[in-house]
N, C-alpha and C positions, 0 to 999 in steps of 0.2 A: 291341362287344367291344374294339375298338381303343382307344376312349376310356377304358374301365375300366383297361386295361393302362397307358395313359399316366398316368392319375390315380394308380395304384399306384406307378409309377416316380417321379413327382414327390414323392409322400408319403415314399417311402424316401429320396430324395436330401435332402429337407428335414430329415428325422430325423437323417441322418448328419451334415449340416453343423451342426445345432444341438447336437450332443452334444460337440463338441470333438474333440481327438485321442484316440482310444481307446488308443493306446500309452503315454500319459502317465498318471500317477496322478491321481485326481480333484482332489487339492489343487493340482496344477500348472495344471489346466484352470481352476480357480477363481481363481487369482491375479490375472488382469487385472480380473475383476469386483471383487475386493477392493480393488485399487489405485484403480479408478474410484470406488468408494464412499468411499475416503479423500479423493480429490481433490474429490468432490462435497461432503463435509463441510467442506472448507477453502474453499469458494467459489472466486472468481476467483483467489485467491492460490495455489490448488493446481494451477493449470494449468501444465504443463511446456511451455515454448516458448523454445528458445534461438535462434530464428531472427528472430522479429519484434522490433520496437522494444519497449523495456521500459516498464512502467507505473511510477508513483511509488515503490511499495514495492520493486519489483525493482531500481530504480536505487539506492535507499537501501541495500538488502541488499548490493549489489555495491560499495558505497563503504566503504573502510576508515576514512573520516573520520566515518561516521554510525552506528557500532555502538551507541552509547548511545541514539540516537534509535530505531533498530530495536528494541532491547530494550524501550524504553518503549512503543512501538507494540504489541509483543507482550503486555506486561504489561497494557496498557489494553484489549486485545482489539480493536484498530483496524486490524490488518493487512488483513483482508478488506474493510473499509470503504474504505480507501485504494487497494485493488487494483481496485475496481469502476470503472465507466465514467466517473464524475465528470461534468463536468470539475472539477478542483480546482487551486487554487494553494496550494502548501505552502511556508512559510518554514521551512526545515530547518536547525536549529542543528547545528553540528559537535560532535564530541567535545570539542574545546577550549572551545567555548561552554558546554557542560555543566560542564566543569572550573572555569569561572569562578564558578559558584554556590558559596555557602558550604558548607564541608565537611559531609558527611552529608545534604545536600539530596536528591541523586539517589537515594541508598540509601533514604532515608525515603519518597520518593515511589513507590518500587518495591514497597513493602509492600502486601499485599492490602487492608488497612484504609484505605489512602490512594488507592485506585483512582479515586475520584471527583475528587480533587484533581489527580491525574495526567491524567485525561481532560480536565478543564477546561483545563489548561495546553496539552496537545496540540491541543485544539480551537481554542485561541487562535492556533495556528500555521497554521490551514487556512481558506481561503475557498472558497466554491463559485463556480466560474467560472474562467476563465483570464485572469490579469492579466500580460500581457507587459510588459517594461520600457518599451517605447515607448508603452504605454497609461497609464503612471503619471505623475502630476504632483506637484509640490511641494505639500504641504498636503492631498493627497487622503486621504480616510478610506475604509477598506475594512471592511465587516462580516465578522466571523469566525464560524465555526461555533458558538462558545460564546455568541454573542449580543453580545460586546463588539466594539469597533472598534480598528483600528490606524491610525496616521497615517504616510504616506510623506513623507520629506524628500529633496530633491534638492540636492546641493551639489557644485559643480565637476564635474558629470557623473556623480557617484556617488550611489547610492541608499542611504538609511537607513530603518529602521523604528523608529518611536517614539523617535527620537533616540538610541537605544542600540545598535542592531544594524545593522552594515554588511552590505549584500548583496555577497558576494564572488564569486558565480557564479550563472548562470541556466542551467538544464538543462531542455529540453523532454522531456515524457513522453507516452506514448500517451493518458493520461487527464488531462492537464493540464500544469502547469509547476512546477518547483521553483526557488525562490530560496534559495540557500545563504547562511546568515547566521552571523555570528561571536558572537552573544549569544542567550541564551534569552529569549524574550518572556514576561513574567509579567503575567497579567491582574490588574486591580484588584479583580475580584469572584470 
């Protein structure tokens, strides 16, 4: 008899805890589940964490100098990809780098029918693996996600990419490393 009463008490407690707060309307009890569903749909990019170190996308989002890059990543649907574990090396052009392109280029690439071209350009800025500055040498070739290669040049202790983009800063991220560059890299194919 004692066991039956204990089982009943445990069942009642489990039922009460699983129902949420009975004093709140059903919609309020459902909100956490809805926000979890939204976060799940966003992948790793939807994780809210203001305490841990930031991943590549969160660093870019927090940079006033990379708003064009972030907009391009969103348009190309690459935010979740670059928020995942990686590791990645991203050569991240600044807004000023995008401004150097011929007028209308960025606007043209942001159109839905140019998504493939935009993805190709963005993929030309990403390598799988972490390439720290001390690992890079003059003349070194690095395979990029789009299947093309970039070439590193070292001159007077400064790093360049493809002879056109200067690396102006390097920022570690939880899922790789970012090399901030002052020009947009354009793939040949």
